[in-house]
C-alpha positions, -999 to +999 in steps of 0.1 A: +855-390-255+818-386-244+803-414-224+767-420-227+747-431-195+710-444-198+694-446-162+715-419-147+689-409-122+686-446-110+705-462-081+731-479-104+733-451-131+738-424-108+767-441-090+781-448-125+777-412-134+794-401-102+824-426-109+828-415-145+829-377-134+854-385-107+876-403-133+874-369-152+851-382-181+827-362-203+791-377-194+762-374-214+728-388-199+696-399-217+668-386-196+629-385-199+626-350-182+655-326-185+640-304-160+638-331-134+672-346-142+689-312-138+679-311-102+692-346-094+723-349-116+756-330-112+760-297-135+788-311-153+765-338-170+751-330-204+715-339-204+697-352-238+659-357-238+647-392-248+636-426-237+650-459-245+618-470-258+621-445-285+648-455-310+653-422-326+660-403-293+685-431-285+703-428-316+705-390-313+720-395-280+745-421-289+759-397-316+795-386-310+799-409-281+827-434-278+814-455-249+780-464-233+768-476-200+735-489-205+721-493-168+685-482-177+657-508-169+625-516-149+632-532-116+598-539-103+586-573-095+551-565-106+534-542-131+499-536-141+508-541-176+535-568-178+542-560-213+562-530-202+589-552-189+595-564-226+592-527-240+616-514-216+640-541-206+640-559-239+632-536-267+647-506-250+681-523-246+681-536-282+675-498-292+706-488-272+726-516-284+717-509-321+724-473-318+758-481-303+766-506-329+758-480-357+780-454-340+808-478-336+814-471-299+846-485-285+831-495-252+797-508-243+788-521-207+754-536-200+738-538-166+724-572-166+715-590-134+724-623-114+689-636-123+700-647-158+723-674-143+714-710-131+716-717-096+706-741-069+692-735-035+716-723-008+748-731-031+772-708-045+773-699-083+794-680-108+792-666-142+798-698-158+761-710-163+733-689-179+699-702-170+684-721-199+650-724-188+625-693-182+627-678-147+596-674-126+586-635-129+580-612-159+610-592-146+635-621-147+622-633-182+624-600-196+663-596-182+669-629-198+655-620-232+674-587-229+708-606-222+702-629-252+697-597-273+729-582-262+747-614-271+732-612-305+745-576-308+778-585-295+781-614-323+774-586-347+805-567-334+792-545-302+820-546-277+797-556-249+809-566-212+782-576-188+779-567-152+756-587-129+747-570-096+729-586-069+704-564-049+717-529-051+713-503-022+732-471-015+732-432-021+709-423-050+689-392-060+656-408-058+642-435-038+631-461-065+614-493-060+639-519-048+661-525-017+666-487-011+628-482-007+627-514+017+655-498+039+638-463+039+605-479+051+622-499+077+638-468+095+606-451+091+587-477+108+564-485+077+575-520+074+551-539+098+566-573+092+596-589+074+594-614+050+611-647+056+644-656+037+673-632+025+690-617-003+726-610-017+733-575-015+759-550-030+768-512-025+760-489-054+794-473-057+809-506-057+787-516-085+800-483-103+835-493-098+828-528-113+813-511-142+841-491-151+866-518-145+847-540-167+856-516-198+891-531-198+880-566-197+876-587-229+845-584-250+818-608-237+833-609-202+805-613-173+812-601-138+791-609-108+791-578-086+779-588-049+790-585-014+773-613+007+740-629+013+720-618+043+687-626+057+660-598+062+666-600+099+702-595+097+699-568+071+672-549+092+695-553+125+725-536+106+703-509+091+689-500+123+722-497+137+734-475+109+704-452+111+706-451+150+668-456+151+639-481+145+633-516+154+635-551+138+599-560+128+587-596+133+593-620+105+561-634+088+559-671+088+565-689+053+534-704+051+514-670+058+537-655+034+527-680+008+490-675+014+493-638+013+512-639-019+490-664-036+458-645-026+472-610-036+483-626-070+448-638-076+433-605-064+458-585-088+444-600-118+409-587-110+418-553-094+448-547-114+464-535-082+498-546-070+498-577-047+512-571-013+539-599-019+546-603-054+550-641-061+585-635-079+598-615-049+590-644-024+605-670-043+637-651-048+638-646-009+634-681-003+658-693-028+688-685-007+705-672-035+745-670-032+763-655-061+801-654-060+821-623-072+854-640-072+859-635-109+852-597-104+879-597-076+904-619-094+903-600-130+892-566-122+908-562-086+871-555-073+863-555-037+831-551-019+825-524+009+816-541+042+779-540+048+780-522+081+803-492+064+780-493+032+748-489+053+763-462+075+771-441+044+738-449+030+719-436+059+739-404+058+730-399+022+693-408+027+691-382+056+707-357+034+683-364+006+654-362+029+641-398+027+642-405+061 
């Protein structure tokens, strides 16, 4: 059986690809640039040119596959053209799901996000309650809409299982926007100040194990994949220890962060340049978000790698890749 991975050069997709190969699976990847992807992915991966925004190329990639892991998406908190969030995260996901449904795949695992759930400040939450109102950023709203699209496809027969990672860090072929980029800039001394608040984090290889384990769960099952909540100060300290260099920057006061974020968002409407602190990013950091991965542990036997161990392995991988 051939297994298709979308987003295979991303942090989650690359980890899923490695896990599939380790399990002896045949892996096909839908990639926009075959030559670039060949330098980033293991030689055993079959590369098919295309893009999830192009329905025809997706259909061609899914042909002959028995399973699909749809990890592709835009994780950015701000884009000059916010309609790109819908084009990629929503319409692109529909293309992958429709093609998989038409091909009659036996398994479809969709990488959603914890952002689609309802939560309260500083309170643990699980998979039982999806947010009913639109979230605060274009990214979050696009993931909410994409999730609803997957549910609609599931109701038509697509065997979807949903994974919901928190902020993912770990070995990756490229340093994409997100937590990995923050860690790299921290170690390189390119992060002058830390933002206030914190985030729930999870190690990429753990996320990959959760994806593969989810295939055996009932259709429609949802699994939060998260290690624990850390303040950015705690994360910086652990990262510096793991890297063996660097220092913890000062924390920007909340009032200052809000002023900088608000001014930047206003200026961005004029200059079309990314704000220094996207409003959605700051809001998330200050929410004190505490997702619980108890269900994944109970039903999938999933366990998170301790943060210190995950960061040590990540720093080694980053050094080998030349990121640091």
